[in-house]
C-alpha positions as CSV (number, residue, x, y, z in Angstrom):
1,M,-8.2,-7.4,21.6
2,L,-5.6,-9.3,18.9
3,R,-8.0,-12.2,18.7
4,R,-11.2,-10.0,17.7
5,L,-9.0,-8.4,15.4
6,Y,-7.3,-11.4,13.9
7,A,-10.6,-13.3,13.8
8,W,-12.0,-9.5,11.9
9,I,-9.5,-10.2,9.5
10,L,-10.5,-14.2,9.0
11,A,-14.0,-12.9,8.5
12,L,-13.0,-10.3,6.2
13,A,-11.4,-12.7,3.6
14,A,-14.8,-14.4,3.0
15,K,-16.5,-11.3,2.0
16,P,-16.1,-9.7,-1.3
17,S,-14.6,-6.2,0.6
18,A,-11.2,-8.3,1.0
19,P,-9.3,-7.2,-1.7
20,W,-10.1,-3.7,-1.2
21,A,-9.6,-3.9,2.1
22,L,-5.6,-5.4,1.5
23,A,-5.3,-3.0,-1.5
24,A,-5.9,-0.2,0.9
25,V,-3.6,-1.5,3.8
26,S,-0.8,-2.0,1.0
27,F,-0.9,1.1,-0.6
28,A,-1.4,3.1,2.2
29,E,1.7,1.2,3.9
30,S,4.2,2.6,0.7
31,S,3.9,6.0,1.4
32,F,2.7,6.9,5.4
33,F,1.0,4.4,7.0
34,P,2.8,1.9,9.7
35,V,1.5,-1.7,9.6
36,P,2.9,-3.7,6.4
37,P,0.4,-5.3,4.2
38,D,1.7,-9.0,5.5
39,A,-0.7,-8.2,8.5
40,M,-3.5,-8.7,6.4
41,L,-2.2,-10.4,3.8
42,V,-0.9,-14.0,6.1
43,P,-4.3,-14.0,8.2
44,M,-6.6,-13.8,4.3
45,G,-4.2,-15.8,2.8
46,V,-4.7,-19.1,5.3
47,S,-8.6,-18.5,5.4
48,R,-8.4,-18.7,1.8
49,P,-5.8,-20.6,0.2
50,D,-7.2,-20.8,-3.0
51,R,-6.9,-16.8,-3.7
52,V,-3.2,-16.3,-1.9
53,W,-2.0,-15.5,-5.7
54,F,-4.5,-13.1,-6.4
55,Y,-3.8,-11.6,-3.1
56,A,-0.2,-11.6,-3.5
57,G,-1.2,-9.7,-7.0
58,I,-3.4,-6.9,-5.0
59,A,-1.1,-6.3,-2.7
60,T,1.8,-5.9,-5.1
61,V,-0.1,-3.3,-7.6
62,A,-1.8,-1.3,-4.5
63,S,2.0,-1.8,-3.3
64,V,3.6,-0.3,-6.6
65,L,0.7,2.7,-6.9
66,G,1.0,3.6,-3.3
67,G,5.1,3.9,-3.5
68,L,4.3,6.4,-6.7
69,L,2.4,8.1,-4.0
70,G,5.3,7.8,-1.6
71,Y,7.9,9.3,-4.6
72,A,5.8,12.4,-5.0
73,I,5.7,12.9,-1.3
74,G,9.3,13.0,-1.3
75,A,9.3,14.9,-5.1
76,L,7.0,17.9,-4.4
77,L,6.2,17.9,-0.6
78,F,9.3,16.5,1.3
79,D,10.2,19.8,3.2
80,S,6.4,19.9,5.1
81,V,4.8,15.9,4.4
82,G,8.0,14.6,3.5
83,Q,9.9,15.7,6.5
84,W,7.3,15.4,9.0
85,L,6.9,11.2,8.0
86,F,10.9,11.3,9.0
87,N,10.8,12.6,11.9
88,L,7.5,10.4,13.1
89,Y,10.0,7.9,12.4
90,G,13.0,9.5,14.1
91,L,15.3,9.6,10.6
92,A,15.3,12.9,10.1
93,D,18.8,14.0,10.3
94,K,19.6,10.5,8.1
95,A,17.3,11.7,4.4
96,E,20.1,13.4,3.0
97,T,22.6,10.2,3.8
98,F,20.1,7.8,2.8
99,Q,19.7,10.6,-0.6
100,A,23.4,10.0,-1.2
101,S,23.5,6.0,-1.1
102,Y,21.5,6.3,-4.8
103,A,23.9,8.5,-5.8
104,K,26.5,5.4,-5.3
105,Y,24.5,2.4,-5.3
106,G,21.0,3.0,-7.4
107,H,18.9,0.2,-8.4
108,W,20.6,-2.0,-5.7
109,V,18.9,0.7,-3.0
110,I,15.7,0.0,-3.9
111,L,15.6,-3.8,-4.9
112,L,16.8,-4.9,-1.1
113,K,15.4,-2.4,1.2
114,G,11.9,-3.7,-0.9
115,L,12.5,-7.0,0.4
116,T,13.5,-6.6,3.8
117,P,11.4,-5.6,6.6
118,I,13.3,-2.1,6.3
119,P,9.3,0.2,5.4
120,Y,9.4,0.6,2.0
121,K,7.3,4.3,2.8
122,L,11.1,5.3,3.5
123,V,12.6,4.1,0.8
124,T,9.7,5.4,-1.6
125,I,9.6,9.0,0.1
126,T,13.4,9.4,-0.3
127,S,13.4,8.0,-4.3
128,G,11.1,10.9,-4.9
129,F,13.7,13.1,-2.8
130,A,16.6,11.7,-4.6
131,H,14.5,12.4,-8.0
132,Y,15.6,8.9,-8.7
133,D,14.8,8.1,-12.3
134,L,10.3,7.3,-12.3
135,F,10.6,4.3,-14.6
136,W,13.4,2.2,-12.8
137,F,11.7,3.0,-9.4
138,V,8.2,1.8,-10.8
139,L,10.0,-1.4,-12.3
140,L,12.5,-2.1,-9.4
141,S,9.3,-1.5,-7.1
142,L,7.5,-4.0,-9.1
143,I,10.2,-6.3,-9.3
144,T,10.8,-6.6,-5.0
145,R,7.4,-5.8,-3.9
146,G,6.3,-9.1,-6.3
147,A,9.1,-10.9,-5.1
148,R,8.4,-10.6,-1.5
149,F,4.3,-10.9,-2.0
150,F,4.2,-14.1,-3.7
151,V,7.1,-16.0,-1.9
152,L,4.9,-15.4,0.9
153,A,1.7,-16.1,-1.3
154,G,3.9,-19.7,-2.1
155,L,4.5,-20.1,2.1
156,L,1.1,-19.5,2.7
157,G,0.1,-21.6,-0.3
158,R,2.2,-24.7,0.1
159,Y,1.9,-24.4,4.6
160,G,-1.0,-22.3,5.1
161,V,-2.8,-25.3,7.5
162,S,0.2,-25.3,9.3
163,I,0.7,-21.4,9.6
164,R,-3.1,-21.1,10.6
165,S,-2.4,-23.6,13.2
166,V,-0.3,-21.8,14.3
167,L,-1.5,-18.3,14.5
168,D,-4.5,-19.8,16.2
169,R,-2.3,-21.6,19.3
170,H,-0.1,-18.9,19.7
171,L,-1.3,-15.4,18.0
172,N,0.4,-13.5,21.0
173,V,3.5,-14.7,20.3
174,A,3.4,-14.0,16.8
175,V,2.4,-10.7,16.4
176,A,4.7,-9.9,18.8
177,L,8.0,-11.5,16.6
178,F,6.0,-9.9,13.5
179,A,6.3,-6.7,15.7
180,A,10.0,-7.4,16.7
181,V,10.6,-7.9,12.7
182,V,8.6,-4.6,11.7
183,I,10.7,-2.4,14.7
184,L,14.5,-4.0,13.7
185,G,13.3,-2.7,10.4
186,F,13.3,0.6,11.3
187,V,16.9,0.0,13.7
188,A,18.4,-1.6,10.7
189,F,17.3,0.8,8.5
190,K,19.1,4.2,10.9
191,A,22.3,1.7,11.3
192,M,22.3,1.6,7.4
193,L,22.5,5.1,7.1
């Protein structure tokens, strides 16, 4: 099944709809979807290294726009949708603590958590819940998400052939490691609160 999905993403990279699919995943991941856009960006980048910077730009812009939806969920719908998402991730009892960290650390919360495997949707929803300044939220999100995706694009541009070779030979191991990083991100988020 993983091989078919990987082959589908590689084939998708050659289609005109590839940027739209990456944008949709990047947008959704910042507000409710559990799979990070890296799962599409890496195969698309190794398949089309000539477009990796373009893909990073799409992922950045779509991620920040999705972050605005996450912010709105936190600001306007936390008692229903936001609480449901926090319950889904087992973090309902931590929302207040995370909100308090905004009062102390402000900008650093968004900058540091946006670069790590900690799910960004939790940052966006809690930013809205904490009524964090929207201008700073957008600016810091652009910086942190842009840094994350453009650093990845740089790695894919430089080592894409080697990365593709590893993925082609050891896809299951690579996916397992990726899943472990995502799970560790959730664990780290819970431990930090």
